[in-house]
N, C-alpha and C positions, 0 to 999 in steps of 0.2 A: 963782660964776664957775667953780669946779671941776665942779660939777654940770651946768652948761649945756655945757661943753666935752666932758664925758663923754657926755651925751645926744646931742650931735651926732655924736661919734665911733660911738656905738652905731647911730644911725639911718643913718650912711652905710655901716657895715659890713653892716647888714641889707639895705639896698638893693643892695649889690654882691653879696651871696650870692643874693638872689632874682633877680638878672638872668643867672644861670649857665644855660646851655643844656644840655639832656640829649642826650648823643651816641650813646648805645646805643639800638638799636631796641627797640621794646616787642614783647611776645610776639605780639599781634595783627598787627604789621607784618611779621613773618617769614611768618605764615601757615602755619607747619609745626606739625602736631601729630602726632608718631609714635605708633604704635599697636603696633608690633612688639616682639619679644623684646628685652630689655636684658641686656648683657653688662658687668659692671663696675659703676661707679657710675651715678647718674641723669644723663642728658644735659641740659645747659642749652641750651634752644632760643631764648633771647633773643638770642644773638649768632650765629645759624646763617647761613651764606652758601655758595655753591657753591665748590667747590675753586679754579677759576679758574686764572690765571697766577700761580703762587707767588712767582716772582722779582719781579714787579711788586708784589705785595702786601707782601712783605717790606721792600722798600726797602733801608736800610742796616742794618737789625735782623738779628740772628742767630737769634732765636726769638720766637714769638708764641703766646700762650694763646688759643685760639679753639675754635669748633665748626664743622666743615665737613661738607657733603653730598658724597659721593663714591660710586662704584661699585666694589666689590670685584673685583680683576682676578686675585688668586691667594692662596692660603692655604698655610702651611707645613704639613707633615705632622702635626706635633704640635699645631697649633693656636695656638701661642704668638705668632705674628705673622702679618700678612697684608699686601697690597700694594694700593694704589690709584695712579691715575695723574692728573696734573694736565692742563690743556687743551693743554699744549705736548707732552704724552706722557712727561714725566719721571716716574719712579718714586718713590713715597712708601712707605717701609716704616713699617708701623704696628704697634707693640707695646704691650702693656699695662703701665701703670705699676705695678700690683700683680700679682705673679708667679702669683697663683692663678686668674686669669680666662684662658679659653681660648675660641676661636671654632670652631664646627664647620664641616666641609668643605662642607656644603650652601649656606652663605651665599655662595659665589663667584657673582659675576655680579649680585648684589642691591645694591640702593641702601641705604647706611647713613648715620647721623649719628654723627660721631666728635668727641667732646669731650677736649680735651687741649692739650699743648704741642708745637708743630711747630718744627723747627729745621733749619737749613741744614748740609749736610755739606761740609766743605772742609778742605784741607791747603795751608798757605802754601808759597810757593817755598823758604824757608830752614828749613822744618820746624818752624816755630812754629805749632803746631796751632791755637791760639785766637787768632791774629792777625786773623782776619776777613775775608781776602781771597784770591781765587784769581788775581788780576792778577799778570802777570809770570811765570806758571809756564811751563815748557817744555811742549811739546806731548806729549812722552813722559810726563812727570809727570801730565798731565791724564788720560791713558789708564790709568795704573796705580791712581788713586786714585778715590774716589767723589764728586769735586767736581761740583757742580751737581744733586745728588740731595737728597732731604729725608727726615727720619725724624720720626715722631711718637710721643710717649708718651701713650697714651690712658688717660684716667681712666675713660670709658664709651664704649660703642658701642651703637647701638640700630638695629634694623631699621626701614625706613620703612613697610613693610606686612607 
């Protein structure tokens, strides 16, 4: 009797596991095969998507690990960090996770793949910096802080062409 119950339980769990749907796009589905120079670690092209509207993409999350395609709009003099913009024109500051990586000035204006963790910048009304909301802030406070902007810690950056 124990063997029969155990067999039924194993069969049920095997059927449940095989019914799971793969949610990540396959490499061929993204259609992206970067051939350009690589800065930092290898870029994961399986999760690539255009930068789009980050506010809608985030929802209630404060950070997301992803790979985005964006155009470089500016680069720091030292090459330690650079800027891209989302579809709404909000700036995204991209810095390298590992301090040894730098990006040259001639990359400005080119399209790149950026793999890393992107997060929202916000300061709550009562100065609880990690509270997770900008709601209820005075208009003066909103102008003083960088609320509504994004920052990305890139593991790897690769040129598209």
